[in-house]
Backbone as numpy.savetxt, mean C-alpha at the origin, in Angstrom:
# Nx Ny Nz CAx CAy CAz Cx Cy Cz
-24.42 -30.26 18.49 -23.54 -29.96 19.60 -24.07 -30.59 20.88
-23.17 -30.87 21.79 -23.54 -31.44 23.08 -22.85 -30.64 24.18
-22.96 -31.15 25.43 -22.31 -30.45 26.53 -20.79 -30.60 26.46
-20.28 -31.38 25.53 -18.84 -31.52 25.32 -18.29 -30.51 24.31
-19.15 -29.69 23.74 -18.75 -28.72 22.72 -18.88 -27.30 23.23
-17.96 -26.49 22.76 -18.00 -25.05 23.06 -17.69 -24.31 21.77
-18.49 -23.32 21.45 -18.33 -22.56 20.20 -18.26 -21.08 20.53
-17.35 -20.37 19.87 -17.25 -18.92 20.04 -16.94 -18.29 18.68
-17.35 -17.05 18.52 -17.10 -16.33 17.26 -16.79 -14.87 17.58
-16.11 -14.23 16.64 -15.80 -12.82 16.82 -15.86 -12.10 15.48
-16.13 -10.83 15.56 -16.09 -9.95 14.38 -15.55 -8.61 14.84
-14.50 -8.15 14.19 -13.90 -6.86 14.50 -13.90 -6.01 13.24
-14.19 -4.73 13.39 -14.23 -3.79 12.28 -13.54 -2.50 12.70
-12.64 -2.01 11.85 -11.97 -0.74 12.10 -11.93 0.05 10.82
-12.50 1.25 10.84 -12.41 2.20 9.73 -11.51 3.34 10.14
-10.70 3.82 9.20 -9.78 4.90 9.51 -9.55 5.74 8.27
-9.45 7.05 8.47 -9.06 7.94 7.38 -8.11 8.97 7.97
-6.97 9.10 7.33 -5.97 10.07 7.78 -5.40 10.76 6.56
-4.59 11.77 6.78 -3.97 12.46 5.67 -3.39 13.79 6.08
-2.99 14.55 5.07 -2.39 15.85 5.28 -2.90 16.78 4.18
-3.22 18.04 4.49 -3.80 18.92 3.46 -2.84 19.32 2.34
-1.51 19.14 2.51 -0.55 19.58 1.49 0.44 18.50 1.09
0.28 17.28 1.55 1.30 16.25 1.39 1.10 15.34 0.18
0.16 15.62 -0.70 -0.09 14.75 -1.85 0.74 15.11 -3.06
1.62 16.08 -2.94 2.42 16.52 -4.07 3.70 15.74 -4.22
4.41 16.07 -5.31 5.68 15.42 -5.59 6.76 15.80 -4.61
6.71 17.00 -4.06 7.77 17.41 -3.15 7.30 18.49 -2.18
7.20 19.75 -2.63 7.02 20.86 -1.72 5.57 21.18 -1.44
4.83 21.54 -2.46 3.45 21.97 -2.29 2.59 21.10 -3.18
1.53 20.60 -2.63 0.65 19.76 -3.44 -0.74 19.69 -2.85
-1.61 18.99 -3.52 -2.96 18.81 -2.99 -2.93 17.87 -1.77
-4.06 17.72 -1.18 -4.17 16.88 0.02 -3.83 15.42 -0.28
-3.28 14.74 0.70 -3.10 13.29 0.62 -4.05 12.65 1.62
-4.68 11.58 1.19 -5.65 10.88 2.03 -5.31 9.40 2.04
-5.41 8.79 3.21 -5.27 7.35 3.36 -6.57 6.83 3.95
-7.30 6.07 3.15 -8.56 5.48 3.60 -8.31 4.01 3.92
-8.62 3.61 5.14 -8.35 2.24 5.54 -9.54 1.57 6.19
-9.58 0.27 6.03 -10.61 -0.55 6.68 -10.02 -1.93 6.94
-10.24 -2.43 8.15 -9.81 -3.77 8.51 -11.00 -4.52 9.10
-11.20 -5.75 8.62 -12.25 -6.62 9.13 -11.63 -7.96 9.49
-12.02 -8.48 10.64 -11.51 -9.75 11.11 -12.69 -10.59 11.60
-12.82 -11.78 11.04 -13.89 -12.70 11.43 -13.22 -14.00 11.88
-13.66 -14.53 13.00 -13.07 -15.77 13.49 -14.09 -16.62 14.22
-13.83 -17.93 14.23 -14.68 -18.88 14.95 -13.80 -19.98 15.53
-14.17 -20.43 16.73 -13.45 -21.50 17.41 -14.45 -22.55 17.88
-14.10 -23.81 17.65 -14.93 -24.92 18.12 -14.03 -25.84 18.95
-14.35 -25.96 20.24 -13.64 -26.86 21.14 -14.53 -28.07 21.42
-13.92 -29.27 21.33 -14.67 -30.50 21.61 -13.85 -31.35 22.57
-14.48 -31.76 23.68 -13.83 -32.64 24.66 -14.23 -34.07 24.35
-13.25 -34.87 23.91 -13.52 -36.29 23.68 -13.60 -37.05 25.00
-12.80 -36.59 25.96 -12.80 -37.17 27.31 -12.22 -36.09 28.23
-12.18 -36.33 29.52 -11.59 -35.32 30.40 -10.10 -35.06 30.13
-9.43 -35.94 29.38 -8.00 -35.77 29.12 -7.67 -35.51 27.65
-8.68 -35.47 26.78 -8.43 -35.23 25.35 -9.34 -34.10 24.87
-8.72 -33.04 24.36 -9.46 -31.86 23.89 -9.00 -31.52 22.47
-9.95 -31.28 21.58 -9.64 -30.82 20.22 -10.14 -29.38 20.06
-9.32 -28.57 19.41 -9.69 -27.17 19.17 -9.50 -26.86 17.69
-10.58 -26.44 17.03 -10.53 -26.09 15.61 -10.87 -24.61 15.47
-10.04 -23.89 14.71 -10.24 -22.45 14.53 -10.21 -22.12 13.04
-11.05 -21.17 12.65 -11.07 -20.67 11.28 -11.14 -19.15 11.37
-10.41 -18.47 10.49 -10.40 -17.01 10.53 -10.24 -16.40 9.15
-10.71 -15.18 9.04 -10.59 -14.40 7.80 -10.26 -12.97 8.18
-9.25 -12.41 7.51 -8.83 -11.03 7.74 -8.78 -10.32 6.40
-9.39 -9.14 6.34 -9.35 -8.31 5.13 -8.87 -6.93 5.54
-7.79 -6.49 4.88 -7.21 -5.19 5.18 -7.16 -4.36 3.90
-7.71 -3.16 3.95 -7.73 -2.26 2.80 -7.04 -0.95 3.22
-6.15 -0.46 2.38 -5.49 0.82 2.60 -5.37 1.50 1.24
-6.18 2.53 1.01 -6.23 3.21 -0.28 -5.70 4.63 -0.19
-4.99 5.03 -1.23 -4.48 6.39 -1.37 -5.04 6.95 -2.69
-6.22 7.55 -2.65 -6.83 8.03 -3.90 -6.20 9.34 -4.37
-6.49 9.67 -5.62 -6.07 10.98 -6.16 -7.02 12.03 -5.61
-6.48 13.11 -5.07 -7.33 14.20 -4.60 -7.42 15.31 -5.64
-6.58 15.26 -6.65 -6.62 16.22 -7.76 -6.43 15.42 -9.05
-7.46 14.71 -9.51 -7.32 13.84 -10.68 -6.83 14.59 -11.92
-5.91 13.96 -12.63 -5.40 14.52 -13.87 -4.27 15.52 -13.72
-3.94 15.95 -12.50 -2.87 16.92 -12.29 -1.52 16.21 -12.36
-0.62 16.62 -13.26 0.69 15.96 -13.36 1.61 16.37 -12.21
2.64 15.57 -12.02 3.66 15.89 -11.04 4.72 16.77 -11.70
5.11 17.84 -11.02 6.17 18.73 -11.51 7.21 18.85 -10.40
8.45 18.54 -10.73 9.46 18.41 -9.69 10.84 18.73 -10.25
11.55 19.66 -9.62 12.90 20.02 -10.07 13.92 19.38 -9.13
14.31 18.17 -9.42 15.28 17.53 -8.53 16.71 17.59 -9.08
16.94 18.35 -10.13 18.30 18.48 -10.67 19.04 19.67 -10.08
18.39 20.46 -9.24 19.09 21.56 -8.59 18.96 21.41 -7.08
19.65 22.31 -6.35 19.68 22.19 -4.90 18.37 22.58 -4.23
17.52 23.36 -4.87 16.28 23.81 -4.25 15.21 22.73 -4.24
15.17 21.89 -5.24 14.20 20.80 -5.34 12.77 21.26 -5.05
12.22 22.04 -5.94 10.87 22.55 -5.79 9.91 21.64 -6.55
8.74 21.41 -5.98 7.77 20.58 -6.66 6.36 21.08 -6.45
5.54 20.86 -7.45 4.11 21.18 -7.38 3.36 20.04 -8.04
2.06 20.04 -7.86 1.23 19.03 -8.53 1.05 17.78 -7.70
0.31 16.84 -8.25 -0.03 15.59 -7.59 1.12 14.61 -7.71
1.41 13.89 -6.65 2.45 12.86 -6.68 2.15 11.86 -7.80
3.14 11.52 -8.61 2.96 10.68 -9.79 2.63 9.22 -9.50
2.78 8.77 -8.25 2.50 7.39 -7.90 1.09 7.15 -7.39
0.21 8.12 -7.56 -1.17 7.96 -7.08 -2.10 7.77 -8.26
-3.16 7.05 -8.12 -3.69 6.43 -6.92 -3.04 5.08 -6.63
-3.16 4.65 -5.36 -2.68 3.35 -4.93 -3.80 2.68 -4.13
-4.05 1.43 -4.44 -5.11 0.68 -3.76 -4.53 -0.65 -3.28
-4.53 -0.84 -1.97 -3.95 -2.04 -1.38 -5.05 -2.85 -0.68
-5.19 -4.11 -1.05 -6.15 -5.01 -0.43 -5.48 -6.35 -0.16
-5.47 -6.77 1.09 -4.95 -8.08 1.47 -6.08 -8.89 2.09
-6.18 -10.15 1.69 -7.13 -11.09 2.27 -6.34 -12.26 2.82
-6.61 -12.62 4.07 -5.90 -13.74 4.68 -6.91 -14.75 5.21
-6.71 -16.01 4.85 -7.56 -17.11 5.28 -6.73 -18.00 6.19
-7.28 -18.38 7.34 -6.52 -19.17 8.31 -7.38 -20.34 8.81
-6.75 -21.53 8.87 -7.38 -22.73 9.41 -6.37 -23.37 10.37
-6.86 -23.76 11.55 -5.96 -24.30 12.57 -6.68 -25.37 13.37
-5.98 -26.45 13.68 -6.54 -27.51 14.50 -5.46 -28.02 15.44
-5.84 -28.28 16.70 -4.89 -28.84 17.66 -5.60 -29.86 18.54
-4.86 -30.87 18.95 -5.37 -31.93 19.81 -4.46 -32.01 21.02
-5.07 -31.92 22.22 -4.30 -31.95 23.47 -4.61 -33.22 24.25
-3.53 -33.87 24.76 -3.66 -35.09 25.56 -3.04 -34.82 26.92
-3.65 -35.34 27.97 -3.07 -35.30 29.31 -3.02 -36.73 29.83
-1.83 -37.17 30.25 -1.65 -38.53 30.78 -0.79 -38.41 32.03
-1.44 -38.48 33.17 -0.71 -38.34 34.44 -0.13 -36.94 34.56
1.20 -36.89 34.77 1.89 -35.60 34.90 2.31 -35.03 33.54
2.02 -35.73 32.46 2.49 -35.33 31.14 1.34 -34.78 30.30
1.68 -33.82 29.46 0.69 -33.30 28.50 1.38 -33.15 27.15
0.60 -33.39 26.11 1.13 -33.32 24.74 0.10 -32.60 23.88
0.58 -31.73 23.01 -0.30 -31.00 22.11 0.29 -31.08 20.71
-0.55 -31.42 19.74 -0.12 -31.51 18.35 -1.19 -30.88 17.48
-0.76 -30.36 16.34 -1.75 -29.74 15.47 -1.14 -29.25 14.17
-1.92 -28.49 13.44 -1.50 -27.94 12.15 -2.16 -26.58 11.95
-1.60 -25.83 11.04 -2.14 -24.52 10.69 -1.86 -24.24 9.22
-2.84 -23.69 8.53 -2.69 -23.30 7.14 -3.15 -21.85 7.01
-2.32 -21.04 6.37 -2.68 -19.65 6.10 -2.46 -19.38 4.61
-3.39 -18.66 4.05 -3.26 -18.24 2.65 -3.53 -16.76 2.58
-2.62 -16.04 1.94 -2.78 -14.60 1.77 -2.94 -14.30 0.29
-3.91 -13.48 -0.02 -4.16 -13.06 -1.40 -4.08 -11.55 -1.44
-3.22 -11.04 -2.33 -3.01 -9.60 -2.46 -3.67 -9.13 -3.74
-4.56 -8.16 -3.63 -5.24 -7.60 -4.79 -4.95 -6.12 -4.91
-3.69 -5.74 -4.91 -3.31 -4.33 -4.91 -3.10 -3.79 -6.31
-3.32 -2.48 -6.45 -3.10 -1.78 -7.72 -2.30 -0.53 -7.45
-1.31 -0.30 -8.30 -0.42 0.84 -8.14 -0.27 1.50 -9.50
-0.75 2.73 -9.64 -0.74 3.43 -10.92 0.35 4.49 -10.91
1.55 4.11 -11.31 2.67 5.04 -11.27 2.80 5.77 -12.60
2.78 7.08 -12.56 3.03 7.90 -13.73 1.90 7.94 -14.74
0.68 7.63 -14.35 -0.42 7.61 -15.32 -0.91 9.00 -15.71
-0.51 10.04 -14.98 -0.90 11.42 -15.31 0.22 12.17 -16.00
1.39 11.60 -16.01 2.54 12.27 -16.58 3.32 13.03 -15.52
4.56 13.28 -15.83 5.44 14.01 -14.91 6.26 14.99 -15.71
6.53 16.14 -15.12 7.37 17.16 -15.74 8.54 17.40 -14.79
9.77 17.20 -15.29 10.96 17.37 -14.47 11.88 18.42 -15.11
11.59 19.70 -14.92 12.50 20.72 -15.45 13.84 20.65 -14.72
14.89 21.13 -15.41 16.24 21.04 -14.86 16.43 21.89 -13.62
15.79 23.04 -13.58 16.04 23.95 -12.47 14.77 24.71 -12.11
14.85 25.45 -11.02 13.73 26.29 -10.61 13.48 27.37 -11.67
14.56 27.87 -12.29 14.42 28.88 -13.34 13.57 28.32 -14.50
13.87 27.11 -14.94 13.08 26.49 -16.00 11.64 26.26 -15.54
11.50 25.90 -14.31 10.17 25.63 -13.76 9.32 26.90 -13.75
9.91 28.00 -13.28 9.18 29.27 -13.17 8.88 29.87 -14.54
9.79 29.71 -15.50 9.60 30.31 -16.83 8.95 29.34 -17.82
8.38 28.28 -17.33 7.69 27.30 -18.16 8.62 26.72 -19.23
9.86 26.46 -18.85 10.89 25.85 -19.70 11.31 26.72 -20.88
11.03 28.03 -20.86 11.38 28.92 -21.97 12.88 29.02 -22.19
13.68 29.12 -21.12 15.12 29.25 -21.31 15.71 27.97 -21.87
15.28 26.83 -21.40 15.78 25.56 -21.92 15.38 25.40 -23.37
14.14 25.77 -23.72 13.69 25.70 -25.11 14.52 26.61 -26.00
14.88 27.80 -25.51 15.67 28.75 -26.31 17.06 28.17 -26.58
17.67 27.55 -25.60 19.00 26.95 -25.80 18.90 25.80 -26.80
17.86 24.97 -26.68 17.67 23.88 -27.63 17.51 24.41 -29.05
16.80 25.50 -29.22 16.60 26.08 -30.55 17.90 26.64 -31.12
18.74 27.25 -30.28 20.03 27.78 -30.75 20.93 26.63 -31.21
20.97 25.57 -30.43 21.81 24.42 -30.80 21.30 23.80 -32.10
19.97 23.68 -32.24 19.40 23.10 -33.45 19.65 23.99 -34.66
19.60 25.33 -34.50 19.80 26.26 -35.60 21.26 26.23 -36.10
22.19 25.89 -35.23 23.59 25.82 -35.62 24.00 24.43 -36.06
23.03 23.61 -36.39 23.36 22.28 -36.92 23.47 21.21 -35.87
23.28 21.55 -34.63 23.32 20.54 -33.57 24.73 20.07 -33.32
24.90 19.11 -32.44 26.24 18.60 -32.12 26.85 17.90 -33.34
28.15 18.09 -33.52 28.87 17.48 -34.63 29.31 16.06 -34.25
29.22 15.14 -35.20 29.62 13.76 -34.96 31.13 13.75 -34.73
31.53 13.09 -33.65 32.95 13.00 -33.34 33.47 14.21 -32.60
32.61 15.18 -32.28 33.08 16.37 -31.60 33.13 16.18 -30.09
32.55 15.08 -29.61 32.55 14.86 -28.18 31.44 15.61 -27.46
30.59 16.30 -28.20 29.49 17.06 -27.58 28.22 16.27 -27.68
């Protein structure tokens, strides 16, 4: 480097954790939901003056963003009655855990010219984003009883009706049932 060069760099780090003590369930009542996040940004800039009227600026950057939603009650299935008007739910939301990671790479170069009263700037930029996310939907199982009554009685009434229909030979072919 010489007196015609200028170099600068930066590093930014942000950690964050948020959530709700009852919002990790399928609907009404559930375990805690947690969002764990981290963002890191690294950048560098190199400016070079070829002459008092020609300046080149080269920049490189890297950004990594992580946002995770872990299971707070591992193995607990989602139970949700969305077939009736009450829509009661318990258990862990079936779409957890979720892990989101984005990596972004950036390269940029520009050349500035000044000629009398005129100035011109030209350059290029390349960005590449890589997503390494994982989404585990339904890996613990889900139970969707028809109603709150089935939910409270552990599906006993629905099972009893199924047994009565099966004992009577089930639906008849061509009967429309």
